[in-house]
N, C-alpha and C positions, 0 to 999 in steps of 0.2 A: 478673381481673386483669389490668390496664392500665399496659404501661410508656411510660414517662413521655419526652415527645415526638415519641413512634409516629405520631400523629392528623395532625402537621405533618406527617412527612415521610411518610405514606400519600398526603396531597394533591399536595404537592413533593418527591419526590426529590431537587434540589438548594437546597432551602430551608435544609437543616442545612449543609450543602457549603458553598453561600455566606455566609451567617452565620458560621458561624466561620473562612470564610476572610478576610470583612470584619473582626473583630475581630483578630485574631492580624496583621493587616495595620496597621491602627489601633494594636495595640498594642505593635509593632514600630515603630513612627512613621513609616510608608512615606507618598510624596507621591500626589500625580497622574500622576506621573511613570511611576511604573509600573506605574499603568493604562492608559498609555499604550501601555508595551510588551506588554504582554497583547493588547493590540489588533494591534499592527505583529505577534504571532506568530499571532494568526488570518487575519491575509491573509496571511504567507507559507504558510503551513496549506491557507486556498484559493488560493492562487499554487497549490503545489506540487497540487494536485486537480487544477488548470486545465491543468498543465503533464501532470500525467497523462492528462486526460480529449482533450487533441489528440493523443496519439501515437496513428499509427497501428495497426490491425493487425497488421502486418508486425515495425513496433517492439516491438509488446510483447510479439509470440511470440521475438523476439533476446534483451530482455533476461531473459525469461523462460529460456531456452533458455541465455543465461552464467548468468545466476542456480543455474542447478543442476546447469553443471558447474563452479561457486564458479571463476567467470572475469568476467572488467572488459573493458573496452573498450582500457586501457590494456595489460593483458597480450596481447590481439589485435596491438595495435601492436609490440609486443617481440618477438614471433613471428617463427622464420625463415620466408623464403615457403611452403614447403609446408608445414609447419604450417597455417597461417594462411589457406590455399588447402583445405585440407579442413577446419577448423573452419566456415569462409566455406561449401564446399559443404552439412555437414551440417546448419549452419542455414539455406541455401535448400530444403533439401529438409523440412526442418520448416514453414518457412514454410508452400512449396508443400500440403504435405498437408493442413498444419489449415485451408490459405485454399478449400481444395476440399472439406474438408470426407470426403478419405477416410480421414481421421485418425478420426473415430467410427466410421466401417465396419470399423476393423482388430479381430480377436479378433469379431465378431460375429457368430459360426458357430451355431447353434442348431437341436437335434435337436427336425425337429417333427415323427417317426414317433411320441412318447413318447404 
């Protein structure tokens, strides 16, 4: 038993999606301007990737900490000085712990007598 259209899908998994998107865009009467819009989105995706790749490890750790605590930089700015200082201290401790490798050693106690 052979499924119709399966052979082309097996050789190129994107063939059907590209063909269907072309026919739907042609049927909708779109022009090349929409195609250039998709290249702009690819550029913005590439720019977003490069912006993420250019971040320092400390910046990534900071953003991760803020995301885990459901906070943003704007939230930090609106906090009073004592709260912000406490949060910044926690972030600095985590950055230091992760960058020095102490984080990977936490809880790594193994019973070797067994």
